[in-house]
C-alpha positions in Angstrom: 8.7 10.3 -13.3 9.1 9.3 -9.7 6.3 8.0 -7.6 6.0 7.4 -3.9 3.5 4.6 -4.1 5.3 1.7 -2.5 7.4 3.6 0.0 6.6 4.4 3.6 4.4 5.8 4.7 2.2 3.7 2.5 -1.0 5.8 2.0 -3.0 4.7 -1.0 -5.5 7.1 -2.6 -8.9 6.3 -1.1 -10.1 4.9 -4.4 -7.5 2.2 -4.1 -8.0 1.2 -0.4 -9.1 -2.4 -0.3 -8.2 -2.9 -4.0 -6.0 -5.9 -3.2 -6.0 -8.8 -0.9 -2.6 -7.8 0.5 -3.5 -4.9 2.8 -2.1 -1.4 2.4 1.1 -2.7 0.8 -0.9 -4.4 -2.0 -3.2 -1.4 -2.4 -0.3 1.0 -3.2 1.0 -1.5 -5.7 -2.4 -1.6 -7.4 -2.3 2.2 -7.4 1.2 2.2 -8.9 0.0 -0.2 -11.7 -2.9 2.2 -12.5 -0.5 5.1 -12.6 1.8 3.4 -15.1 -1.3 2.5 -17.1 -2.2 6.2 -17.3 1.2 7.1 -18.5 1.2 4.4 -21.2 -2.3 5.5 -22.3 -1.2 9.1 -22.5 1.8 8.2 -24.7 -0.6 6.2 -26.9 -3.1 9.1 -27.1 -0.3 11.6 -28.0 1.1 9.1 -30.6 4.4 9.1 -28.7 4.4 5.4 -27.7 6.3 4.3 -30.8 9.2 6.6 -30.0 9.3 6.3 -26.2 11.2 3.8 -24.1 9.6 3.3 -20.7 11.8 1.8 -18.0 10.6 0.8 -14.5 13.2 0.5 -11.8 13.0 -0.3 -8.1 15.3 0.0 -5.1 16.5 -3.3 -3.7 13.3 -5.3 -3.3 10.5 -5.3 -0.7 10.4 -5.6 3.0 7.8 -6.7 5.4 7.6 -4.1 8.1 5.1 -2.2 10.1 6.4 1.2 9.1 4.0 3.8 7.8 0.3 3.5 8.1 0.0 -0.3 7.7 -0.8 -0.9 11.4 -3.0 2.2 11.5 -5.2 0.8 8.7 -5.6 -2.7 10.2 -2.5 -4.3 8.6 0.3 -6.1 10.4 3.9 -7.0 9.5 2.3 -10.1 7.8 -0.3 -8.0 5.9 0.9 -9.4 2.5 -1.6 -12.2 2.9 1.0 -14.8 1.9 2.1 -12.9 -1.3 5.8 -13.5 -2.0 6.7 -9.8 -2.2 10.2 -10.5 -3.7 9.1 -13.5 -5.8 12.0 -16.0 -6.1 14.7 -13.4 -5.1 16.6 -14.5 -2.1 16.5 -11.6 0.4 14.5 -8.5 1.3 15.6 -4.9 1.3 18.0 -4.0 4.1 19.1 -7.7 4.5 22.6 -6.5 5.6 21.6 -3.1 6.9 19.8 -1.9 10.0 16.9 -4.3 9.6 19.1 -7.4 9.2 18.2 -8.5 12.7 14.6 -8.9 11.7 15.3 -11.7 9.3 16.6 -15.3 9.8 
């Protein structure tokens, strides 16, 4: 199952807008978490969880950008509210690509 949740344009479902303290970026992560929860609950309900392997993958980490609706919905490039979007990992997405100029 592929989701669009955390990719640009970031457009959380209205019931998830304002669900986090990290702006639109955080709201779509909350929505993604809810979606995964629904999948796991369905596997349980259908008694398939014991024979199902669920794997979550991502594509190269996060990036702070103004792409998508973040600016339109009151966010900024810094709309993560201090959240370390890549945790302890060393570099954001596109570190050596087109966006490399945006990072120290």
